[in-house]
Structures are given as C-alpha cells and as structure tokens.
C-alpha positions in Angstrom: 66.4 143.6 116.8 67.4 141.6 119.9 71.0 141.4 118.6 71.2 145.2 118.0 69.9 145.8 121.5 72.4 143.4 123.0 75.3 145.1 121.2 74.1 148.5 122.3 73.9 147.4 126.0 77.5 146.1 125.7 78.7 149.4 124.3 77.0 151.3 127.1 78.5 148.9 129.7 82.0 149.2 128.3 81.7 153.1 128.4 80.4 153.1 131.9 83.0 150.8 133.3 86.0 152.3 131.5 86.6 154.9 134.3 85.8 152.6 137.2 87.3 149.2 136.5 89.5 149.5 139.6 86.4 148.6 141.5 86.8 145.1 140.1 90.1 144.5 141.7 90.1 141.1 143.4 90.7 140.5 147.1 94.0 138.9 146.1 95.1 142.0 144.2 94.0 144.3 147.1 96.0 142.3 149.5 99.2 143.0 147.6 99.1 139.5 146.2 99.4 137.9 149.6 95.8 136.8 150.5 92.9 134.9 149.1 89.3 135.6 149.8 86.9 133.6 152.0 83.9 131.8 150.6 81.4 134.7 151.1 83.9 137.3 149.6 84.4 135.0 146.6 80.7 134.6 146.0 80.2 138.4 146.4 82.8 139.1 143.7 81.3 136.5 141.4 77.9 138.1 141.8 79.4 141.5 141.1 80.8 140.2 137.8 77.4 138.8 136.9 75.7 142.0 137.6 78.2 144.0 135.6 78.0 142.1 132.4 75.4 140.2 130.3 78.3 138.0 129.1 78.8 136.3 132.4 76.4 134.4 134.6 76.8 133.3 138.2 75.0 130.2 139.2 75.4 127.1 141.5 75.3 123.4 140.8 74.5 121.9 144.2 75.2 122.2 147.9 77.9 120.9 150.2 77.1 118.7 153.3 77.4 121.9 155.5 74.9 123.7 153.2 77.2 125.9 151.1 76.2 126.4 147.5 78.8 125.1 145.0 79.6 128.2 142.8 79.8 128.2 139.0 80.6 131.1 136.6 79.7 130.8 132.9 81.4 133.2 130.4 80.2 133.4 126.8 80.6 136.3 124.5 77.1 135.7 123.0 75.3 135.4 126.3 74.7 131.7 125.9 74.5 130.0 129.3 72.9 126.6 128.7 74.6 123.5 127.2 72.1 123.4 124.4 72.7 127.1 123.4 76.4 126.7 123.5 76.4 123.5 121.5 74.2 125.2 118.9 76.7 128.1 118.7 79.5 125.7 117.9 81.7 126.9 120.8 84.0 124.5 122.6 83.4 124.3 126.3 86.4 124.7 128.7 85.8 123.7 132.4 88.3 125.2 134.8 88.2 124.0 138.4 89.9 125.4 141.5 90.0 124.6 145.1 89.2 120.9 144.9 92.0 120.9 147.5 90.8 124.1 149.2 94.2 125.0 150.6 95.5 125.2 147.1 93.8 128.5 146.1 96.0 129.6 143.2 93.4 128.7 140.5 90.7 130.6 142.3 92.5 133.9 142.3 93.9 133.4 138.8 90.5 132.4 137.4 88.7 135.4 139.0 91.2 137.8 137.5 91.1 136.1 134.1 87.3 136.4 133.9 87.4 140.0 135.1 90.0 140.8 132.5 88.1 139.1 129.7 84.6 140.3 130.5 85.0 143.6 132.2 88.3 144.9 130.8 88.0 143.2 127.4 91.6 142.2 127.7 92.2 139.3 125.2 88.5 139.3 124.5 89.1 137.4 121.3 89.8 134.3 123.5 86.1 134.0 123.9 85.5 133.9 120.2 85.0 130.1 120.0 85.2 129.1 123.7 82.7 129.1 126.5 84.2 129.0 130.0 82.8 127.2 133.0 84.7 128.2 136.1 84.3 126.6 139.5 86.2 129.0 141.8 85.7 126.8 144.9 84.8 123.1 144.5 85.5 122.0 148.1 83.5 124.8 149.8 83.3 123.3 153.3 87.1 122.6 153.3 87.7 126.1 152.1 86.0 127.5 155.2 88.3 125.5 157.5 90.4 128.6 157.0 93.7 129.3 158.7 97.4 130.1 158.4 98.7 126.6 159.2 96.7 124.4 156.8 99.6 123.8 154.3 102.9 123.1 156.1 104.9 122.9 152.9 103.3 125.9 151.2 104.5 129.5 150.8 101.3 131.5 150.9 98.7 132.8 150.8 98.5 134.2 154.3 95.6 132.0 155.2 93.9 129.2 153.2 91.4 126.4 153.3 91.8 122.7 154.2 92.6 119.8 151.8 89.6 117.6 152.4 85.8 118.1 152.7 83.8 118.4 155.9 83.4 114.6 155.7 87.2 114.3 155.5 87.0 113.0 152.0 89.6 113.9 149.3 87.5 115.0 146.3 90.5 114.2 144.0 90.2 110.5 144.9 86.4 110.4 144.4 85.7 110.9 140.7 84.7 107.2 140.2 83.2 106.1 143.5 81.5 109.5 144.1 81.0 109.1 147.8 80.9 112.9 148.4 77.7 114.9 147.8 79.9 117.5 146.1 81.2 115.0 143.6 77.8 113.7 142.9 76.7 117.2 141.9 79.9 117.7 139.9 79.2 114.6 137.9 75.7 115.8 137.1 77.2 119.1 135.9 79.8 117.3 133.8 77.2 115.0 132.3 75.1 118.0 131.4 77.8 120.0 129.8 80.4 117.4 128.7 83.2 119.9 128.4 85.6 119.6 125.5 88.7 120.4 127.6 89.3 120.4 131.4 91.8 122.2 133.6 92.3 121.3 137.3 94.4 123.8 139.4 96.5 122.5 142.2 99.7 123.2 144.2 102.2 120.4 144.4 104.3 119.0 147.3 107.6 117.1 146.9 111.1 118.1 146.1 112.3 121.6 145.5 113.2 122.8 142.0 113.2 125.9 139.8 110.0 125.4 138.0 107.1 127.5 139.2 104.7 125.0 137.6 104.6 121.4 136.5 101.8 119.9 134.5 100.2 116.6 133.5 98.4 115.5 130.3 97.3 112.0 129.7 99.5 110.8 126.9 100.5 107.3 128.1 97.7 105.0 126.9 94.5 105.7 129.0 92.8 107.8 126.3 91.6 107.1 122.8 94.6 107.1 120.4 93.8 110.1 118.2 92.9 112.2 121.1 96.2 111.1 122.8 98.1 112.1 119.6 96.5 115.5 119.6 97.2 116.0 123.3 100.8 115.1 122.9 101.7 116.5 119.5 99.6 119.7 119.4 98.4 120.6 122.9 101.4 119.8 125.0 104.0 121.2 122.5 102.0 124.5 122.2 101.5 125.0 125.9 105.1 124.2 126.8 106.5 126.6 124.2 104.1 129.4 125.1 104.8 129.1 128.8 108.5 129.3 128.1 108.0 132.5 126.0 106.0 134.0 128.9 108.8 133.5 131.3 107.4 130.4 133.0 109.3 127.3 131.8 107.3 124.2 132.8 108.1 120.6 133.3 105.9 117.4 133.2 104.6 116.3 136.6 106.9 113.5 137.5 107.7 111.2 140.3 111.3 110.6 141.5 112.5 107.0 141.7 113.5 107.9 145.3 111.2 110.3 147.0 112.6 113.8 147.4 115.6 112.9 145.3 115.5 114.2 141.7 118.9 112.9 140.9 117.7 109.3 141.4 115.8 109.6 138.1 112.3 110.5 137.0 109.3 108.4 136.2 106.0 109.2 134.6 102.6 107.6 135.2 99.1 107.3 134.0 96.5 109.0 136.2 93.9 106.5 137.4 90.3 107.6 136.7 89.7 108.4 140.4 91.8 111.5 139.7 90.5 114.5 137.8 92.4 114.4 134.5 92.4 110.6 134.6 88.6 110.7 134.8 88.2 113.1 131.9 90.6 111.0 129.8 88.3 107.9 130.1 85.4 110.2 129.3 87.2 110.9 125.9 88.0 114.5 126.9 91.6 115.8 127.5 92.4 117.2 130.9 95.2 119.4 132.0 96.5 119.2 135.6 98.3 122.3 136.8 100.6 121.9 139.7 102.3 125.1 140.9 105.2 124.6 143.2 104.5 125.0 146.9 107.6 127.0 147.8 107.3 129.6 145.1 105.8 133.0 146.2 102.1 133.1 146.0 102.1 135.9 143.4 104.4 133.9 141.1 102.2 130.9 141.4 99.0 132.7 140.7 100.6 134.5 137.7 101.8 131.3 136.2 98.3 129.8 136.6 96.8 132.8 134.9 99.3 132.6 132.1 98.7 128.8 131.5 94.9 129.4 131.5 95.3 132.1 128.9 97.4 129.9 126.7 94.9 127.1 127.1 92.2 129.4 125.9 94.3 130.5 123.0 94.9 126.9 121.9 91.3 126.0 122.1 90.2 129.0 120.0 92.6 127.8 117.4 91.9 124.1 117.7 88.2 124.0 118.8 86.9 122.4 115.6 89.6 119.8 115.4 89.2 119.0 119.1 85.4 118.6 118.7 85.8 116.4 115.7 88.3 114.2 117.7 86.1 113.9 120.7 83.1 113.0 118.6 85.1 110.3 116.8 86.5 109.0 120.1 83.0 108.7 121.4 81.9 106.9 118.3 84.8 104.5 118.4 84.3 103.8 122.1 80.7 102.9 121.5 81.6 100.6 118.6 82.4 96.9 118.2 86.1 97.4 117.3 86.7 98.9 120.8 85.4 95.8 122.5 87.4 93.5 120.4 90.7 94.6 121.9 91.8 93.7 125.5 91.1 96.8 127.6 93.8 98.0 130.1 92.4 98.8 133.5 95.7 99.6 135.3 99.2 100.9 134.4 102.6 101.1 136.0 106.0 102.6 135.2 108.1 100.9 132.6 111.8 100.8 133.1 112.4 99.1 129.7 113.7 102.3 128.1 115.1 105.6 129.3 116.5 108.8 128.0 118.3 111.9 129.3 116.5 115.2 130.0 117.5 118.6 131.3 116.0 119.4 134.7 116.2 122.8 136.5 116.7 122.0 140.1 118.4 123.4 143.2 121.6 122.0 144.6 121.1 119.7 147.6 123.0 117.3 149.8 121.6 114.2 151.6 122.6 113.5 155.2 121.5 111.1 157.8 119.4 112.8 160.4 120.8 112.7 163.9 117.2 113.1 165.2 115.4 110.3 163.3 118.0 108.3 161.5 116.3 109.0 158.2 117.5 110.8 155.2 117.7 114.6 155.5 117.6 116.5 152.2 119.4 119.9 152.6 119.1 122.6 150.0 122.2 124.8 149.9 120.7 128.2 149.9 118.6 127.1 147.0 121.5 127.4 144.6 120.2 126.8 141.0 121.6 123.7 139.3 120.9 122.2 135.8 121.1 118.5 135.6 120.9 115.9 132.9 118.7 113.3 134.5 117.6 109.9 133.5 113.9 109.7 132.8 111.8 106.6 132.2 109.1 108.1 129.9 107.0 105.1 129.2 104.2 103.3 131.1 103.0 99.8 130.6 99.5 98.4 131.0 99.8 95.6 133.6 96.2 94.4 133.8 93.7 93.8 130.9 90.1 92.7 130.7 88.0 91.4 127.8 85.0 93.5 127.4 81.5 92.0 127.0 78.6 93.3 124.9 76.6 94.2 128.0 76.5 94.0 131.8 73.5 92.9 133.8 73.1 94.6 137.2 70.4 93.1 139.5 68.1 95.6 141.2 69.4 94.9 144.7 72.7 96.7 143.6 70.9 100.0 143.8 73.9 102.1 144.9 75.9 100.8 141.9 73.0 101.6 139.5 72.6 105.1 140.9 76.4 105.7 140.6 76.5 104.6 137.0 73.7 107.0 136.2 75.7 109.9 137.7 78.4 109.1 135.2 76.0 109.4 132.3 75.8 105.7 131.7 72.7 104.6 129.8 70.8 101.5 130.9 67.5 99.7 130.3 65.5 97.8 132.9 64.4 94.2 132.2 60.6 94.1 132.2 60.5 90.5 133.2 62.6 87.7 134.7 65.3 86.4 132.3 67.5 83.3 132.4 70.5 83.6 130.1 74.1 82.6 129.7 76.6 85.1 131.3 80.2 85.2 132.2 80.4 85.3 136.0 83.3 86.1 138.2 84.1 84.3 141.5 86.2 86.0 144.1 89.1 84.0 145.6 91.7 84.7 148.3 90.0 88.0 149.1 92.0 90.5 151.2 91.1 93.8 152.5 93.5 96.7 153.0 94.0 97.0 156.8 94.2 100.8 156.8 91.1 102.8 155.8 91.6 104.8 152.5 89.0 107.4 151.7 86.5 105.7 154.0 87.0 102.3 152.5 89.1 99.2 153.1 90.1 98.5 149.5 89.8 94.9 148.3 92.3 92.8 146.4 91.6 89.3 145.2 92.0 86.6 142.6 89.2 86.1 140.1 88.0 83.0 138.3 85.5 83.3 135.5 82.9 80.8 134.4 80.1 80.7 131.7 76.8 79.7 133.2 73.1 80.1 133.1 71.9 82.7 135.6 68.4 84.1 136.3 68.0 87.8 136.6 64.8 89.3 138.0 62.7 92.0 136.5 64.2 95.4 137.2 67.7 94.2 136.4 69.6 97.0 134.5 71.0 96.1 131.1 74.1 98.2 130.4 74.8 97.9 126.7 78.4 98.7 125.9 77.4 100.4 122.6 77.7 103.8 124.2 80.3 106.6 124.6 80.8 105.9 128.3 82.1 102.3 127.7 85.5 103.1 129.2 83.8 104.4 132.4 81.6 101.3 132.5 84.6 99.0 132.2 86.6 100.7 135.0 83.6 100.6 137.3 82.1 97.1 136.6 85.2 95.0 135.9 86.3 93.8 139.4 89.9 93.6 138.3 90.0 97.4 137.8 91.6 99.2 140.8 88.8 101.8 140.6 85.9 99.4 140.3 83.0 99.3 142.6 84.2 95.9 143.7 87.7 97.2 144.6 86.1 100.1 146.6 84.0 97.6 148.6 80.5 98.1 147.2 80.0 94.4 146.9 81.6 93.3 150.2 78.4 91.9 151.6 78.4 89.3 148.9 81.8 88.1 150.2 80.6 87.4 153.7 79.6 83.9 154.8 76.1 84.1 156.3 75.3 80.5 157.2 77.4 78.3 159.5 77.4 74.7 160.7 77.4 73.6 164.4 80.5 71.6 165.3 78.6 68.7 166.7 76.7 68.4 163.4 79.7 68.9 161.2 81.9 66.4 163.1 79.4 63.6 162.2 78.8 64.8 158.7 82.5 65.2 157.9 83.1 61.5 158.7 80.2 60.4 156.6 81.6 62.6 153.7 85.0 60.9 154.0 83.6 57.4 154.0 81.6 58.1 150.9 84.4 60.0 149.1 87.9 58.7 150.1 89.5 61.3 147.8 88.1 64.0 150.0 90.2 62.7 152.9 93.4 62.9 150.8 92.5 66.5 149.8 91.9 67.4 153.5 95.2 65.9 154.5 97.1 67.7 151.8 95.6 71.0 152.9 96.5 70.4 156.5 100.1 69.6 155.6 100.4 72.7 153.4 98.6 75.2 155.6 99.7 75.3 159.2 97.2 77.9 160.3 94.4 75.7 158.8 95.8 72.6 160.5 95.7 74.3 164.0 92.2 75.7 163.6 89.4 73.2 164.3 86.6 75.6 163.2 88.4 76.3 159.9 88.7 72.6 159.2 85.0 71.9 159.9 84.0 74.9 157.8 86.1 73.4 155.0 84.0 70.3 155.1 80.9 72.4 155.2 82.1 74.1 152.0 82.3 70.7 150.3 78.7 69.8 151.3 75.5 70.4 149.4 74.5 72.8 152.1 77.1 75.4 151.2 76.0 78.7 149.8 76.4 78.3 146.1 76.5 82.1 145.6 79.2 82.7 148.2 81.9 84.8 146.5 79.9 85.2 143.3 80.1 88.7 141.7 76.4 89.5 141.2 77.0 91.5 138.0 76.8 89.3 134.9 78.4 89.8 131.5 76.7 89.0 128.2 79.4 87.9 125.7 77.3 87.6 122.5 75.2 90.3 121.0 72.7 87.8 119.8 72.1 86.8 123.5 71.6 90.4 124.3 69.1 91.0 121.5 67.2 87.9 122.7 66.7 89.1 126.2 65.7 92.6 125.1 62.8 91.4 122.9 
C-alpha cells in the first residue's frame, strides 16, 4: 500500500511540475551562466528541491567554525536516505563534493543542475536506478562567504567567487589525514557513516595554458589495492575518457610538467598522498575521481564539462555497481588479512624516469622570454594559437619508502588527540583493561629537523629512525589497534612515523622530542672529568666528535650536554616514539586475554 501511495505521489508531482519547471532554474542559469550563488541562495535552492520531491532530501552534516551548516543533498529514486536503507537496497553510493576550495565553484553549479534535471525534470532518470547520490554543494562554507571578484587571479569567472581556504586559513584539501579543521572532522564522520563506493571531487586547476577544458586524476599508480586499481585503469578511466571525447570535451590526465609552466619540457604523473581527497579515498579502498577544469576556459564551458563528467560517472556506476561493490568488499577483506601485512607497505611515492613514451597533447603555442622586469622566465602565449605536440611523458611512479607492518599498534592513553583522530577515520580499537608489559618494536627519532616555514599550521618533521625490540610497559587505557581491519592502510599511513602523512610527521608527537631536564655546567664539568677517568674510550669518542663537528666543538653547552646524554641521569625516553608495535599475533593474543 505504501509503495502504491508513493508512486501516486510521484505521478502527481510530475504532472504538477511539468508546466512550471522553469521555476527550478539555478542562480547560475539565471545569470546567463556568469555567476554563482552565495551560501544562503544555495541553501534556499537545495531546500526548494527537497520540498518539491520525495526523492531528494536536504540535510546537514556539521557546522563550520563561523557557525554555518555544512549542506548535504541525498538523491535516491526509492526515497532511501539512510546508509542502512541504501545498503539494503543494493545501490552503490556516489559522493560528489564541490567547493572544498570555495573559489572553484564549477562543481556546485553543475551538481545543482544535475540533481534538478534528474529529480525534477526526470532527465536521464535511469541514472538513479542503481546509484544513490550524496552531494556536498559547498564543503568550505566559511571560505565560500569570503566572496568577491578578485579571489582567483588566474581564473576566468564566475563574476564573484569564494576563497580557497577556511576561516581558520586551512586548506581542506591538505587535511584529510590530520583533520585539524572542524569541517574535515565532520566530513570524516559522514564518510565513515556512508563509506561511499565512488567519490568525485570538483576543482579548477592552475598551471600552464592548454586546449583541454578538463583534466582528471584517478589513482592507478600503486596506492590502491591491485584489483581496484585494475578496474579503475582498465574500465573506469577508459570509459570516462571515451565518453567525454564523444561529448565534445576531450580530457587529459592531470599531469605535472618537468619544468613548471612548460609543457614541452615533458610530462610526469604522480600518486596523490592521502592528505588529498582522491588519495585519501584510495587508501580507504574506494576509487576517487579528481576533476580539474581549466582556469582560463569560460565559466559556462567549465560547468558544462563538469556536468557532463558527472553524468558519465553516474552512467558507469549504474553499469558497474555490482562489480565495484564486489571489488571494494574484496579489497577490504584483503587489507584486513595476513597476506597484506606480509608485504612491505609503501608510504610514499615519487616520479620514475626509468621509462617514457610519446603522447599527443593539445596545447597552445607559446614562447619563452627572459623578463626585463624580474629576470625570470616569461611564458608568452601567441594569441592562444592551438598546437598539437608529441610530448614525452614519464607514466610511472616508484615507491621510495616502505615499512613493515605489525600485527597491532599500542597507543598509550596520553596520546588522546591521536586516538580521537583515528576514531574519526573509522579505525577500530580496544582499550587495555590493566597494565601490560610486552615486547614491542619501538622507534627512536634521530637527527630531527623541523621545516622552517609553517605548512597548514604545522612545521613538518623529518628525521632518521632506528628500531629496537624491547620490553615496554603500557598502562590501562592503552588503545590496541589490531591491523585485522579494513582501515589498515589508513592506520599505517597515520602511525608509521616514516610516512609523510603520519601524525609524527605532522608534529603530533613533538613534545616527546623535547629535552626536559638539563644539567648545570658546574655540576657537569666535574662529572664529565670523572666519566672520562672511568671510561677512557669516552674521551676518544668526545675528541672524534669535536674534530668532525665544528659547531659542536665551539659550543661549550652542547659539549657538556653530550656528556650528560652519556650519563645514567639522561632521560631514557628522550626521542622514543610512544606508540609500540606488536610483531607477533601470539603476543597480541596474550595481552588481550
């Protein structure tokens, strides 16, 4: 009975709207494709769609630091608006995100039109047969309302737009792992709740000028589980590229130029680190598509190309939803299993120049002069004359840093921020009920250096690491993070200090790298002489360090502190990474019982 009533309501709604669907024109369309709506206007349009159809729900998933609700639209042809109901229906879940960089509004306007066309106009309504859409029209809501015509110096429209960063001046597309921003913390809760099968992040690129209205990125160079990678490369990418070309929008992979601004210098590809959106979803075992429309193209062309790509992504998912769900399920199962932990795990990648090939690239003719103003290179485009080049591309990446994964990590309760962060990512953990002494692999930080310039509110850390096996006592309340779970890739990136996106690299453990006790010089002068008398080899070691390190040899305090570090009074935890690793599952089972 409920089903019949639901169908009748849809019929009446379609009849009532057929003569008045012009009332659902977006702000962008009404502006002759030149403008984009402010936050309040965007919310009003979302609510209008919600009110007009039982197939779409407007909701929010948190608040920004300035108090703005983070908007979310859910579209489902069966009126299912909870993760549980959608999973039960068998639908795939597609998460589309716009305005993470709020000056790059193409995805917002394309997404609002797409949902209007699907739900109100029933255009391509079959694209909702097996896919439920989650659409975030504005992720960076506070940055969006720093609105003005001069926020994107390289960008051709809209007439006014938002700002790149949040009210806290954080770049959300560098925050997926460390999750400093309240907006990102709420996003991670949403992602954990829904665990979308596919993800699209809509951006506008900077860089050189070329003919393509859109470039794109998919993670196919080693950061994602192999079978998912194969599907992404051999099915998803081939389909999207072919369909975009048929639609009049030839696309090209998002690439870097060997020399900035200079396509003819050659092209390189990379692996997105997990601090970036599609890099993050890849290590969550879910493919992500990065859309980068080109900044200099007219706004209408950019929005149209985004709309077209989103339509083709929906078409692909409707065809491939069962295959993709099977692949993600198997990827989760593999990541939670013992075979995954037996292989060295790559935590960073770089370009490989071992192999190259030629590829056609649609650019614009340009010359390179020396600027008489700055002395730097001045790239001049000659009336944007189209040019087709055969360019050298280096298509491969190499993993340049590996770690050996443990069976579990032990995080003491004093590391509360790290524990809370892991929980945001969906990591499962169990607290110890009593104090435990067990053998763990421990890391010691050596030659620690901090980045001089602040980056996203942190001075990132680089160091050398030495590992030891030792008995260590962990108090009650220590969190045991068993690697037998689907988030094992996330855990490794966050807890292995060698990872560039680890909590250690972002400075969450900096306090453990600070010396807290010091000796007085008049005490240490006497003690150092006693130490030398009792251990003549120590004098030879001291002399060798003075001869090899001139800064040390000219710093009396450093020399006395060196002797202090050799004494039994030295802090035996200085430089010790407080997170332990359990190597053997039998040891893990012992402490859990």
